[in-house]
Steps between C-alpha positions, in 0.01 A plus 500: 500500500127420493429867432748513210366176340138614515587840361694350210206276409259793501730711283520208258122497471492872437777547245529171312294449180185294525640241257757409758233333709271210427139592464325512836154588616418838641415349837833315515696818419316696768566230758868489413531882514321511838729233644810687380367825647445328835856368493635849430293652783614232744863538401479879528347469847776264611766734362343799675477315832864396473601858426300631800662238726846593377432872551364434850807296593727773366315767699526293819872450444544873445303577818715258700817652356373850573422398856849357542649823371282700738613289794861537399435871467383508859849385592653775291665244275581489131427199281768248420603445141206369300739292291548268798179305548614374839505858628152600388386545863819674616579864573821667606416729788669843479526528880518161676840336551656201671583628853849348485616556143283808427433357154157568338233238551292336229137451605302195386127457555400161635153349464227526234311810396157381391235689310706817490468548875716434804448250776339653810792361699758674282792359305831359609815677388847357451801733483861429408799666340631419155842432651378248756162341436553260790425770759121513478293757687123468522190703579134554423311785337244494783756492783866602482825415324761341723839646405649449844632159405455261206230238523750249366864503400669260259834339568654695214397838638756767417411702810783439745398447861750570775563251777317729740195509272497120479515475879242772569178407671157574354322808632270472799236664279435152362352418843242767599436337839868506592525855368217610729655329803843651437351846460357475852826359639725740699785625279785324686335160445413536130834392361529218754161355405512558125864453410647267763241226516412206281245715314640533151406864445665840521323787678586862428253733677528791256425263213257255660308716748202556270485175306168412667187719463409435865838631616469813286150561634617462861795728428269764358280491810800508732835664437395724211198665662695822551675528164313816402674671791831423330411751228375284216304696238220241467406266216337754269773757544784251453343367181467852357858585602636188330289549187609864473866406539472227236310716249803643309634150420180300446335690218597253227292225346700222667554633852555241774451563874599251771340494845756323720392317819149561373312244708660481844517862608220635717454856378481777761179700456523847652128567476410189697797528741575135435621269222320350205549127455441482127740283296559652157340836583752719317535244220127527431507878514787524254320261264162671523651842431547384136810720483743212452528227240594239755502467879690219674432427867789316667516328837682220680194340662302250294197505731483880495529510121209256483298735720603798286377318189169422670451871564593585142235259373245655738578853380240611239764707325739210455303176493505448122739544212307800371445694825841668490738580220793422730661154509528376856729219617576367847847355550656313789862605542778617731571872490870423544493300176233663284397283199486791257726593213758775544364842407151368426259698720407866525409530867496302825294561813560347844247609762591443867731218398874575513525443875383140433771416246769274653767588241447872463823576310462235228128581473563867422770404249251273326244782483761726341588225251146433373410868453541652156737797471293784644272252677365593842473338843245618759490342846374555852650339807566559869788642696646266758372714788146378431610148591714610793331265745542199273856602412584531869374147568700362208815683614465398865464136405785495249274423204696470178414751222354222284252417779387857562134575446581808285772714349569776753602794280679746734475814284410652166872527423538126553222433248651746255835320518325168430342647187829649381672165555225340289599716204270802519668838452506748786315779320222256407429370849249654741447364852230693684395439860136573574371520854687297759596185312371490142751517214409579140762406241519623141780385269569529130741278311 
């Protein structure tokens, strides 16, 4: 307003006839003109400063919005409708789903994004379905997303729990100390200690054996020292075999590869005649290959996923958003109830893992479900003869199947039947035995 008033006065001096003004001295006119000019200059400066401030604020807002979109992009999500202001931080993930209802999950970023950058400690994520926003899952961009169970559930949740689910005990994995003690307990006593005492936990060896890094490390140094003798191809060879098998179905711009049981399996290394304790090893290799749009590492153990994330951050090829063109997520889940949408992924890898899955039938059915038509499954596991000593102890002591240390697959034909029962077609299933006890599985949906 000051700028407009001063400008109008000056224009009046310039265009109005002299007779319109009372006679004034030359010095008075000059003083008046100088004062008006100063007013105009000051007003113009103020206007310019305000414009610069507005532009700067707009640029910062755009940078923050761009950063939000980039973070949502890392999750593979698509933006919510821009017409709904309450959803401006939301994305609907094309892969993640509620593990019970299998409905897609909306992802919401929690916490501020300041100065166009992200917090060094990462951002919190909140995930829920559009059908039931009371089942809230949570996670962090610098750790993992917990899709094993909701962080909180409202009273009006539409997900129906059975009586057995309501009565079920929490997993022993929530107590690493107890997990370690039970792992060292003789098989006949495990169920007595874990399931028939006042300790309100449930222990399933195949699920909970590796929930502690110290247990996995001890296991690597002990039982699995001779795994190369079983016929395993080694880390490098297995990765190349899996990548080659996935190649025909992962050439698109939106290819998704899942590495199941990514953090708890100690990988047999033929060259070293031992095992590599390296949570997330294959997950990192898939991501660094830059041949896939998105890689999702899944595991049941929260502590091992945390260790896998630490190793991802320490990897020069993956420790920033720009180091790899591949989106990488870590997800806590149960392989028997995979929190992914039906027909949403191109390929799934499970290295030295199937023998550790308590519910092998439902797990394979879930893998078949989440694969796209034509999607591929590559896995390595062990024949039961490798664990003959352990199996003999379990059998002699009458250990129930749920309390066994491993799945004891008796033959390749037995594994083939499991895969056929899961939904794979006979002419698209290959079960190959290498060496004495290693099995390599290739399946196409």
